[in-house]
Backbone as ProteinMPNN parsed JSONL, in Angstrom:
{"seq_chain_A": "MEKPEIITLFSFKPGDRVEYVMAKTELVGRRATVVRIVKSRNVVTIDWDGDAPANQRRYDAYPTSLRPIREPVTKSPARIAYEADVEAMPTYCLSGNPRKTWDQLSEAVQDTWKRNPTPRQYASEPTEQGNQLVIPGCERDRSRGPAQGDLF", "coords_chain_A": {"N_chain_A": [[-7.341, -25.998, -7.972], [-9.042, -22.934, -7.747], [-10.94, -21.673, -5.007], [-14.243, -20.403, -5.191], [-15.092, -17.015, -4.44], [-16.996, -16.249, -1.597], [-19.737, -14.264, -1.467], [-21.05, -11.978, 0.727], [-23.175, -9.875, 2.743], [-21.363, -8.611, 4.334], [-19.133, -8.461, 2.801], [-18.751, -6.054, 1.722], [-18.115, -2.517, 1.936], [-18.85, 0.975, 2.48], [-17.895, 2.966, -0.309], [-16.544, 1.007, -1.706], [-15.754, -0.432, -4.895], [-17.876, -1.981, -7.215], [-19.275, -4.613, -9.306], [-22.071, -5.451, -11.27], [-23.456, -8.641, -11.369], [-25.636, -10.311, -11.728], [-27.357, -12.604, -13.649], [-29.279, -12.545, -16.753], [-30.193, -9.917, -16.983], [-30.143, -6.531, -18.163], [-28.219, -5.19, -16.846], [-25.869, -6.497, -16.313], [-22.414, -6.554, -15.754], [-22.257, -3.876, -15.366], [-20.858, -1.123, -13.623], [-20.478, 0.151, -10.265], [-20.575, 2.172, -7.243], [-20.383, 1.462, -3.82], [-22.723, 2.779, -1.59], [-24.046, 2.561, 0.891], [-24.653, 0.103, 3.482], [-27.455, -1.758, 4.099], [-28.474, -3.292, 6.687], [-30.834, -4.177, 7.859], [-32.505, -4.789, 5.74], [-30.926, -6.45, 4.318], [-29.472, -5.577, 2.059], [-27.354, -3.923, -0.355], [-26.76, -0.629, -0.94], [-26.161, 1.076, -3.902], [-24.453, 3.375, -6.102], [-24.769, 3.883, -9.461], [-22.278, 3.914, -12.015], [-21.57, 6.304, -14.575], [-24.08, 7.163, -17.018], [-26.677, 6.857, -15.729], [-30.234, 7.17, -15.429], [-31.683, 9.742, -13.378], [-33.659, 8.795, -11.574], [-32.926, 6.179, -11.292], [-30.438, 6.166, -10.326], [-29.536, 5.585, -7.671], [-29.49, 2.375, -6.22], [-30.789, -0.526, -4.77], [-29.259, -3.483, -4.108], [-29.011, -7.05, -3.919], [-26.489, -8.703, -2.046], [-25.453, -11.009, -3.324], [-25.733, -10.454, -5.98], [-23.736, -8.803, -6.686], [-20.275, -8.144, -7.363], [-17.206, -7.607, -5.827], [-14.847, -5.252, -7.071], [-11.548, -5.597, -7.498], [-9.249, -3.344, -7.592], [-6.122, -2.964, -9.256], [-3.182, -2.544, -7.341], [-1.111, 0.149, -7.56], [2.232, 1.178, -7.335], [4.005, 4.033, -6.238], [6.825, 5.776, -7.751], [8.501, 6.622, -5.677], [7.869, 4.911, -3.554], [8.637, 2.447, -4.633], [11.398, 2.897, -4.888], [12.071, 3.266, -2.174], [11.421, 0.732, -1.101], [13.266, -0.845, -2.485], [15.535, 0.194, -1.381], [15.251, -0.553, 1.298], [15.471, -3.262, 0.972], [18.158, -3.456, 0.256], [19.374, -2.434, 2.558], [18.298, -3.633, 5.262], [18.142, -3.073, 8.021], [18.458, -0.519, 10.583], [21.518, 1.282, 10.827], [22.741, 2.065, 13.267], [21.18, 1.157, 15.472], [20.381, -1.381, 14.725], [17.803, -2.206, 14.452], [14.927, -3.373, 12.589], [14.0, -1.727, 9.535], [11.291, 0.572, 8.875], [8.155, -0.152, 7.205], [6.825, 1.148, 4.107], [4.227, 2.153, 4.567], [4.341, 2.677, 7.261], [5.964, 4.857, 7.504], [6.387, 8.334, 8.296], [4.579, 11.159, 6.966], [6.289, 13.236, 6.288], [8.757, 11.955, 5.914], [8.095, 10.288, 3.783], [7.693, 12.27, 1.88], [10.327, 13.154, 1.401], [11.332, 10.997, 0.018], [9.677, 11.14, -2.184], [10.543, 13.467, -3.399], [13.086, 12.728, -4.213], [13.195, 10.064, -5.756], [15.045, 7.723, -5.692], [17.072, 4.851, -4.996], [19.256, 4.96, -2.172], [22.828, 5.526, -1.926], [25.295, 3.364, -0.601], [28.106, 2.841, 1.552], [30.709, 0.371, 1.619], [31.758, -1.725, 4.187], [34.315, -3.527, 5.754], [33.766, -6.327, 7.859], [33.734, -8.772, 10.555], [31.958, -10.656, 9.592], [32.161, -10.347, 6.909], [32.006, -8.125, 4.019], [29.85, -5.393, 4.594], [27.018, -3.342, 3.902], [26.881, 0.136, 4.61], [25.273, 2.999, 5.855], [26.143, 6.212, 4.693], [28.055, 8.159, 6.938], [27.658, 6.582, 9.079], [29.817, 4.962, 9.303], [32.47, 3.121, 10.876], [34.928, 4.717, 12.875], [38.062, 4.659, 11.697], [40.418, 5.965, 11.998], [43.762, 6.543, 13.146], [44.6, 8.634, 14.632], [44.276, 11.145, 17.275], [41.147, 11.18, 19.034], [38.211, 13.268, 18.932], [37.353, 13.821, 21.508], [39.702, 13.619, 22.931], [40.919, 16.051, 22.816], [40.268, 17.717, 24.886]], "CA_chain_A": [[-8.485, -25.195, -8.398], [-9.354, -21.852, -6.804], [-12.283, -21.666, -4.435], [-14.949, -19.161, -5.516], [-15.281, -16.102, -3.303], [-18.372, -16.228, -1.087], [-20.142, -12.866, -1.323], [-22.07, -11.744, 1.744], [-23.407, -8.468, 3.04], [-20.165, -8.081, 4.984], [-18.049, -8.385, 1.827], [-18.732, -4.691, 1.195], [-18.138, -1.351, 2.819], [-19.054, 2.171, 1.658], [-16.748, 3.386, -1.103], [-16.046, -0.097, -2.525], [-16.177, -0.499, -6.296], [-18.529, -3.27, -7.452], [-19.799, -4.893, -10.638], [-23.32, -6.208, -11.205], [-23.222, -9.932, -12.014], [-26.859, -11.116, -11.808], [-27.637, -12.959, -15.045], [-30.585, -12.294, -17.367], [-30.624, -8.518, -16.923], [-29.305, -5.651, -18.977], [-27.276, -4.519, -15.954], [-24.679, -7.321, -16.115], [-21.166, -5.888, -16.101], [-22.312, -2.451, -15.033], [-20.087, -0.835, -12.415], [-21.095, 1.08, -9.323], [-19.862, 2.412, -5.992], [-21.238, 1.185, -2.662], [-23.071, 3.965, -0.816], [-24.276, 2.138, 2.279], [-25.106, -1.268, 3.713], [-28.715, -1.729, 4.849], [-28.518, -4.613, 7.311], [-32.213, -4.588, 8.161], [-33.108, -5.345, 4.518], [-29.926, -7.313, 3.718], [-29.143, -5.081, 0.721], [-26.255, -2.983, -0.519], [-27.184, 0.498, -1.765], [-25.059, 1.458, -4.78], [-24.61, 4.425, -7.105], [-24.263, 3.42, -10.751], [-21.351, 4.771, -12.748], [-22.007, 6.697, -15.913], [-25.247, 7.976, -17.352], [-27.946, 6.294, -15.265], [-31.257, 8.184, -15.175], [-31.683, 10.211, -11.985], [-34.511, 7.964, -10.729], [-32.306, 4.867, -11.137], [-29.042, 6.355, -9.93], [-29.336, 4.76, -6.471], [-30.112, 1.079, -6.451], [-30.572, -1.493, -3.697], [-28.974, -4.784, -4.712], [-28.651, -8.123, -3.0], [-25.037, -8.92, -2.111], [-25.091, -12.075, -4.256], [-25.781, -9.954, -7.353], [-22.607, -7.893, -6.865], [-18.937, -8.687, -7.188], [-16.247, -6.53, -5.568], [-13.8, -5.051, -8.072], [-10.256, -5.405, -6.849], [-8.401, -2.519, -8.45], [-4.712, -3.276, -9.033], [-2.47, -1.563, -6.533], [0.079, 0.652, -8.232], [3.169, 1.79, -6.405], [4.659, 5.243, -6.727], [8.274, 5.608, -7.891], [9.132, 6.813, -4.371], [7.679, 3.682, -2.776], [9.482, 1.416, -5.249], [12.778, 3.203, -4.508], [12.231, 3.008, -0.745], [11.417, -0.706, -0.872], [14.558, -1.343, -2.962], [16.498, 0.652, -0.394], [15.089, -1.405, 2.481], [16.007, -4.574, 0.619], [19.617, -3.347, 0.314], [19.771, -2.14, 3.94], [17.06, -3.941, 5.987], [18.137, -2.61, 9.409], [19.121, 0.757, 10.854], [22.921, 0.957, 11.088], [23.155, 2.292, 14.646], [20.446, 0.331, 16.442], [20.18, -2.747, 14.236], [16.365, -2.496, 14.361], [14.432, -3.417, 11.211], [13.457, -0.464, 9.037], [9.833, 0.625, 8.764], [7.568, -0.315, 5.882], [6.401, 2.417, 3.508], [3.008, 2.631, 5.22], [4.656, 3.115, 8.618], [6.739, 6.095, 7.459], [5.628, 9.578, 8.451], [4.373, 11.848, 5.697], [7.487, 14.028, 6.007], [9.779, 11.051, 5.369], [7.632, 9.901, 2.447], [7.923, 13.405, 0.982], [11.729, 13.191, 0.98], [11.477, 9.975, -1.019], [8.966, 11.605, -3.382], [11.39, 14.471, -4.054], [14.24, 12.049, -4.791], [12.799, 8.649, -5.733], [16.114, 6.817, -6.108], [17.685, 4.183, -3.842], [20.429, 5.671, -1.664], [24.125, 4.857, -2.102], [25.873, 2.936, 0.662], [29.516, 2.47, 1.565], [30.939, -1.002, 2.023], [32.691, -1.755, 5.306], [34.652, -4.905, 6.111], [33.49, -6.765, 9.226], [34.052, -10.182, 10.761], [31.03, -11.444, 8.778], [32.371, -10.002, 5.499], [31.648, -6.737, 3.707], [28.463, -5.025, 4.846], [26.671, -1.989, 3.478], [26.751, 1.065, 5.721], [24.768, 4.312, 5.469], [27.19, 7.22, 4.874], [27.972, 8.831, 8.226], [27.576, 5.565, 10.13], [31.002, 4.11, 9.248], [33.295, 3.111, 12.077], [36.08, 5.607, 12.751], [39.26, 3.829, 11.633], [41.613, 6.816, 12.053], [44.673, 6.212, 14.238], [44.931, 9.863, 15.342], [43.481, 11.407, 18.492], [39.717, 11.386, 18.865], [37.806, 14.632, 19.269], [37.281, 13.911, 22.978], [41.049, 13.715, 23.489], [41.402, 17.429, 22.756], [39.893, 18.458, 26.095]], "C_chain_A": [[-8.812, -24.169, -7.315], [-10.784, -21.964, -6.297], [-12.969, -20.361, -4.821], [-15.133, -18.315, -4.253], [-16.747, -16.108, -2.889], [-18.722, -14.775, -0.788], [-21.264, -12.772, -0.299], [-22.238, -10.239, 1.914], [-22.141, -7.822, 3.593], [-18.95, -8.086, 4.07], [-17.843, -6.95, 1.351], [-18.635, -3.661, 2.304], [-18.327, -0.122, 1.927], [-17.76, 2.605, 0.966], [-16.172, 2.281, -1.971], [-16.564, 0.021, -3.945], [-16.722, -1.896, -6.541], [-18.978, -3.375, -8.905], [-21.043, -5.752, -10.484], [-23.144, -7.501, -11.99], [-24.475, -10.794, -12.161], [-27.215, -11.356, -13.278], [-29.051, -12.548, -15.454], [-31.095, -10.88, -17.129], [-29.685, -7.705, -17.792], [-28.234, -4.946, -18.15], [-25.963, -5.283, -15.769], [-23.439, -6.569, -16.587], [-21.131, -4.414, -15.767], [-21.615, -2.208, -13.704], [-20.757, 0.234, -11.566], [-20.174, 1.25, -8.121], [-20.833, 2.178, -4.85], [-21.458, 2.473, -1.883], [-23.254, 3.598, 0.649], [-24.726, 0.683, 2.296], [-26.364, -1.181, 4.568], [-28.92, -3.122, 5.45], [-29.95, -5.086, 7.536], [-32.891, -5.208, 6.939], [-32.147, -6.272, 3.776], [-29.603, -6.899, 2.274], [-27.974, -4.106, 0.794], [-26.764, -1.865, -1.428], [-25.979, 0.967, -2.572], [-25.452, 2.645, -5.644], [-23.993, 3.909, -8.392], [-23.258, 4.417, -11.301], [-22.029, 5.212, -14.042], [-23.327, 7.426, -15.947], [-26.571, 7.342, -16.941], [-28.957, 7.42, -15.087], [-31.316, 8.526, -13.69], [-32.518, 9.314, -11.071], [-33.935, 6.56, -10.526], [-30.859, 4.962, -10.647], [-28.682, 5.514, -8.699], [-30.116, 3.477, -6.644], [-29.789, 0.174, -5.272], [-30.417, -2.866, -4.328], [-28.692, -5.81, -3.624], [-27.154, -8.39, -3.142], [-24.624, -9.972, -3.132], [-25.121, -11.61, -5.708], [-24.616, -9.012, -7.667], [-21.286, -8.632, -6.681], [-17.995, -7.513, -6.904], [-15.218, -6.455, -6.698], [-12.52, -4.753, -7.317], [-9.352, -4.644, -7.817], [-6.942, -2.884, -8.201], [-4.034, -2.153, -8.257], [-1.222, -1.139, -7.294], [0.946, 1.362, -7.208], [3.801, 3.012, -7.052], [6.14, 4.97, -6.91], [9.003, 5.744, -6.555], [9.021, 5.537, -3.538], [8.558, 2.562, -3.319], [10.94, 1.629, -4.848], [13.021, 2.897, -3.033], [12.296, 1.505, -0.468], [12.699, -1.355, -1.381], [15.656, -0.987, -1.961], [16.441, -0.214, 0.867], [15.641, -2.801, 2.202], [17.539, -4.565, 0.685], [20.115, -3.167, 1.746], [18.561, -2.379, 4.837], [17.001, -3.446, 7.427], [18.789, -1.24, 9.509], [20.549, 0.467, 11.303], [23.305, 1.122, 12.556], [22.474, 1.351, 15.629], [20.311, -1.124, 16.017], [18.723, -3.142, 14.145], [15.938, -2.555, 12.903], [13.826, -2.077, 10.809], [11.951, -0.574, 8.852], [9.399, 0.32, 7.335], [7.133, 1.05, 5.376], [5.191, 2.996, 4.231], [3.258, 3.122, 6.644], [5.439, 4.426, 8.642], [5.846, 7.305, 7.668], [5.515, 10.25, 7.087], [5.599, 12.67, 5.299], [8.584, 13.164, 5.387], [9.375, 10.591, 3.972], [7.869, 11.019, 1.445], [9.37, 13.489, 0.525], [11.993, 12.141, -0.092], [10.769, 10.393, -2.299], [9.784, 12.645, -4.136], [12.595, 13.837, -4.748], [13.975, 10.546, -4.79], [13.873, 7.715, -6.302], [16.668, 6.121, -4.865], [18.966, 4.927, -3.441], [21.688, 4.84, -1.884], [24.716, 4.53, -0.734], [27.348, 2.626, 0.483], [29.62, 1.01, 1.988], [32.008, -0.993, 3.105], [33.019, -3.194, 5.655], [34.348, -5.184, 7.589], [33.895, -8.223, 9.359], [33.181, -11.089, 9.892], [31.242, -11.228, 7.288], [31.996, -8.552, 5.27], [30.167, -6.508, 3.952], [28.238, -3.602, 4.374], [26.434, -1.115, 4.697], [26.245, 2.395, 5.177], [25.892, 5.327, 5.677], [26.97, 8.003, 6.17], [27.909, 7.853, 9.378], [28.794, 4.64, 10.115], [31.726, 4.156, 10.585], [34.492, 4.025, 11.832], [37.346, 4.763, 12.813], [40.541, 4.674, 11.704], [42.441, 6.464, 13.283], [45.0, 7.443, 15.085], [44.069, 10.064, 16.572], [42.017, 11.637, 18.149], [39.36, 12.781, 19.32], [37.757, 14.829, 20.792], [38.645, 14.045, 23.625], [41.572, 15.133, 23.517], [41.135, 18.194, 24.046], [40.51, 17.901, 27.327]], "O_chain_A": [[-8.854, -24.49, -6.127], [-11.706, -22.298, -7.04], [-12.335, -19.306, -4.782], [-15.305, -18.84, -3.152], [-17.636, -15.986, -3.732], [-18.08, -14.132, 0.043], [-22.304, -13.413, -0.446], [-21.526, -9.444, 1.301], [-21.877, -6.644, 3.356], [-17.849, -7.753, 4.508], [-16.869, -6.66, 0.655], [-19.019, -3.905, 3.448], [-18.0, -0.169, 0.742], [-16.685, 2.611, 1.565], [-15.393, 2.562, -2.882], [-17.669, 0.51, -4.178], [-16.113, -2.884, -6.132], [-19.051, -2.384, -9.631], [-21.071, -6.673, -9.667], [-22.73, -7.47, -13.149], [-24.385, -11.909, -12.673], [-27.354, -10.408, -14.051], [-29.898, -12.246, -14.613], [-32.306, -10.663, -17.077], [-28.578, -8.136, -18.112], [-27.431, -4.187, -18.693], [-25.04, -4.773, -15.134], [-23.42, -6.015, -17.687], [-20.085, -3.774, -15.873], [-21.762, -2.993, -12.767], [-21.49, 1.091, -12.061], [-19.149, 0.58, -7.992], [-21.974, 2.637, -4.896], [-20.503, 3.177, -1.552], [-22.692, 4.238, 1.537], [-25.119, 0.116, 1.276], [-26.339, -0.591, 5.648], [-29.468, -4.015, 4.803], [-30.237, -6.277, 7.413], [-33.763, -6.064, 7.088], [-32.496, -6.82, 2.731], [-29.477, -7.743, 1.386], [-27.656, -3.55, 1.845], [-27.157, -2.125, -2.565], [-24.911, 1.225, -2.016], [-26.634, 2.889, -5.887], [-22.82, 3.536, -8.413], [-23.378, 5.622, -11.077], [-22.951, 4.558, -14.529], [-23.661, 8.196, -15.047], [-27.502, 7.299, -17.746], [-28.594, 8.51, -14.645], [-31.027, 7.68, -12.845], [-32.141, 9.087, -9.921], [-34.417, 5.823, -9.666], [-30.153, 3.957, -10.568], [-27.662, 4.825, -8.681], [-31.242, 3.473, -7.14], [-28.643, 0.116, -4.826], [-31.324, -3.358, -4.999], [-28.197, -5.475, -2.547], [-26.613, -8.31, -4.245], [-23.563, -9.853, -3.745], [-24.591, -12.295, -6.583], [-24.518, -8.486, -8.776], [-21.199, -9.613, -5.942], [-17.983, -6.535, -7.651], [-14.778, -7.482, -7.214], [-12.432, -3.769, -6.583], [-8.77, -5.222, -8.735], [-6.553, -3.093, -7.052], [-4.286, -0.971, -8.492], [-0.377, -1.97, -7.63], [0.445, 2.059, -6.326], [4.091, 3.025, -8.248], [6.675, 4.042, -6.303], [10.004, 5.067, -6.32], [9.986, 5.134, -2.889], [9.157, 1.811, -2.548], [11.641, 0.675, -4.508], [14.057, 2.334, -2.677], [13.134, 1.055, 0.313], [13.179, -2.316, -0.78], [16.581, -1.765, -1.728], [17.478, -0.563, 1.432], [16.207, -3.442, 3.088], [18.15, -5.544, 1.117], [21.168, -3.694, 2.106], [17.85, -1.425, 5.155], [15.917, -3.399, 8.01], [19.568, -0.844, 8.642], [20.784, -0.471, 12.065], [24.141, 0.362, 13.044], [23.124, 0.807, 16.522], [20.145, -2.004, 16.861], [18.414, -4.283, 13.801], [16.516, -1.866, 12.063], [13.22, -1.382, 11.625], [11.407, -1.666, 8.692], [10.159, 0.505, 6.384], [7.079, 2.008, 6.148], [5.136, 4.2, 4.482], [2.468, 3.902, 7.175], [5.565, 5.044, 9.699], [4.683, 7.303, 7.265], [6.272, 9.938, 6.168], [5.912, 12.788, 4.115], [9.259, 13.588, 4.45], [10.216, 10.513, 3.077], [8.208, 10.757, 0.291], [9.629, 13.857, -0.621], [12.786, 12.368, -1.006], [11.212, 10.037, -3.391], [9.733, 12.708, -5.364], [13.072, 14.354, -5.759], [14.473, 9.831, -3.922], [13.631, 7.004, -7.277], [16.729, 6.727, -3.795], [19.671, 5.46, -4.298], [21.628, 3.617, -2.012], [24.639, 5.343, 0.187], [27.787, 2.206, -0.588], [28.72, 0.48, 2.639], [33.04, -0.335, 2.964], [32.112, -4.007, 5.837], [34.646, -4.362, 8.456], [34.346, -8.84, 8.394], [33.617, -12.171, 9.497], [30.568, -11.863, 6.476], [31.7, -7.827, 6.22], [29.33, -7.325, 3.568], [29.136, -2.762, 4.432], [25.862, -1.559, 5.692], [26.732, 2.871, 4.151], [26.537, 5.316, 6.726], [25.86, 8.449, 6.465], [28.084, 8.241, 10.533], [28.814, 3.64, 10.833], [31.602, 5.125, 11.334], [35.007, 4.098, 10.716], [37.67, 4.21, 13.864], [41.634, 4.149, 11.492], [41.894, 6.128, 14.334], [45.612, 7.314, 16.145], [43.216, 9.229, 16.875], [41.69, 12.212, 17.111], [40.14, 13.416, 20.03], [38.091, 15.904, 21.289], [38.747, 14.533, 24.751], [42.575, 15.402, 24.178], [41.742, 19.242, 24.263], [40.284, 18.422, 28.419]]}, "name": "protein", "num_of_chains": 1, "seq": "MEKPEIITLFSFKPGDRVEYVMAKTELVGRRATVVRIVKSRNVVTIDWDGDAPANQRRYDAYPTSLRPIREPVTKSPARIAYEADVEAMPTYCLSGNPRKTWDQLSEAVQDTWKRNPTPRQYASEPTEQGNQLVIPGCERDRSRGPAQGDLF"}
């Protein structure tokens, strides 16, 4: 059995979405956005959604009369593709370090995934441990001819 969430003044921060849950009022189920937390009065100031009259738009509610609304997190196609890519290739091929999470990527790198939201193609390379995926350009040089450094 799940434990009920204990709602306190510190369960909220400005910008949170909330729902009014105090029974025996016409406000039950009404949604609002937290404006501020008034610690001295132990209340949460909220702005009602929708068509509240101007004089009732802002409302001070006790924390126990509100329930945070946990909006479902939706992932962009780029993020889904990147996470699939990380699952296929969890480490960087040259350093062996683990790859960054989506939230750790710079905005420029995220933009490249947004422009092409598909997992990347990898080559397969035989190793002592078996075949491993390798990012194109990171394959080992298996040519028997002279290396570029030998030309000088």
